[in-house]
C-alpha angles and dihedrals in degrees: 000000000000090000094047091048090050090055092049093049090045089053091053092047091047092051092049091047095050089045091051093051093045098248092124135022106251128219110198094186090056092044092051092046092052091046089052093049095045096046089043091057090050090047092053091045090050094047098046105026120013099040095046089047092052090047091051090049091049091047091050090050092048090051091049092049091048091052089048092051091049091050091049091047090055087054090051095252111137102163107087125186108252093207090081091051091060093052092083090056090054091050091055094049115110111243118239094254091058093042090057094046116023091029091057097045099092092051094045091047093053092048091047094051095044093046094045101043111015116030135340127201122230136178121224106236102181143029097248092111097047130167091023095048126019133203107277097028111138108212139185123227123207106232100190108043092084092039132289116277131196112252120253096009093048093215112164114241100172126038103228116170128300120257114267130219112271097029121124109235137187115215142161110272105250097220089049112018093188088072125076120222131188124209140140121270106244102161131031127196111304096018123128106219120196124185105180126161087353093300120121121221126180118198091340094309116115114232111234113255117181122186116242130174115306119268120236112222106209092194095058094025094228141103124258129197110259127202136182109232128195109203114178090330094312112124116210140141126250135190132225126193112212089201092064123076122233098230128073128228121233090249091060095054117087122208110260140165115280091015087148087070090070131075118198127200140155087271094056136265141313118199135180108214111228123223113282093020138098135210113226132194135177121238089233087070100187095041103047129103098213144134091313088068107031105019138235130350113235119223092245090062094060115118102175149286119294111224113152142044101212097177145002111178092201095052121017090186089077092068110116144062123314140194 
């Protein structure tokens, strides 16, 4: 078993290493699920087979030592070697290959359940959600508000409530579902979303957009136009870059399902959101690869609702909830 366990642990380490160096495309949910299953099997084997066997061996040794002490006592020998007495303790000790598998199972199980059904941590990798979320923000995502989903396969098992306009949502990137994206819900099923000349309109109603002081982008070392937006009662700030045009070129638009629901022009885009889909946009409106480029997000791609910045090592003042 020690050799087999070494191979299993080496396989996990090899997978993580090749993932880290970019040789393979990693799937942490699958890795955590497999780790839970493997350590769970070892935990059951330890509880119902290996531990009882070690206890029987220790009990047999204790019985043998007791008989030996009685025999020595009859011969008048009272000084007994204590090395034999410690042998039973060694027999009861958990071997390293069980310590690194069965011993880790309770911790891995708790992490797996919390991450799959309660809250999952994410790190913001880009500036597409500035000024709401910055690069380096570590956020938590509510995994049950939109309905619980089975890990790995993402099949919904409870209904939950549908996403609402204005909420920040993590989802599987439609062109590449192994990647997680984060954007703001702008359009829900049935909505007509128009983003023309950098002005957002939902079902013919303009979304309020009030100018506030410019935002200084430390990464590009320049100022961007900043606006306070009220989307379905959710107050948040957005950015516009005067150097970027509102319309998209044909080369920038990827093929996507229900593309016929969208009309593109030099002013921007107008899309009718199909049933079971959502239209997503980043708060950094002119620097966000979102539904304008790759289309709608299907319900089955939803991961959860982002609600908390739990850490930013560069700026602890950012810790807290956000809109």
